[in-house]
C-alpha positions as CSV (number, residue, x, y, z in Angstrom):
1,M,18.7,174.9,49.9
2,T,19.0,174.4,46.2
3,G,16.7,173.2,44.1
4,I,18.8,169.9,43.6
5,E,19.2,169.6,47.2
6,T,15.4,169.9,47.8
7,R,14.8,167.1,45.4
8,Y,17.8,164.5,46.8
9,L,16.2,165.5,50.3
10,A,12.6,164.4,49.6
11,Q,14.3,161.6,47.9
12,L,16.2,160.5,50.7
13,K,13.1,160.8,52.9
14,N,11.0,158.8,50.8
15,L,13.5,155.5,50.9
16,L,13.5,156.2,54.5
17,A,9.8,155.6,54.8
18,E,10.4,152.3,53.0
19,C,13.1,151.4,54.9
20,R,11.4,151.7,58.2
21,H,8.4,149.6,56.6
22,M,11.0,146.9,56.0
23,A,12.4,147.4,59.3
24,A,9.7,147.1,60.4
25,Y,9.8,143.1,59.8
26,G,12.6,142.6,61.5
27,E,15.3,142.6,59.3
28,A,18.8,144.0,60.8
29,I,19.8,145.4,57.4
30,W,16.9,147.7,56.9
31,A,17.5,149.2,60.6
32,R,21.0,149.8,59.9
33,D,19.8,151.7,56.4
34,T,17.4,153.4,58.3
35,E,19.8,154.9,60.8
36,A,22.4,156.0,57.8
37,L,19.5,157.9,55.9
38,V,18.8,159.5,59.0
39,W,22.0,161.1,59.6
40,A,22.2,161.7,55.9
41,I,19.1,163.6,56.1
42,R,20.3,165.6,59.1
43,Q,23.1,166.8,57.3
44,L,21.2,167.9,54.4
45,G,19.3,169.8,57.2
46,G,16.1,167.8,57.5
47,E,16.0,167.8,61.1
48,E,12.7,165.8,61.0
49,A,14.0,163.0,60.0
50,G,14.0,161.7,63.1
51,E,10.0,161.5,63.3
52,E,7.9,158.5,63.0
């Protein structure tokens, strides 16, 4: 993985953490965003995306 891919992956993981936090309040849009981010992270090779 290149340096830029590593940075993108880190940014996606940070965004995922924020979306999970907001999804905890029951907003459906945040839950959908969480699912999309998990998919994107897995596509980049971040298999640990499914961890809570």
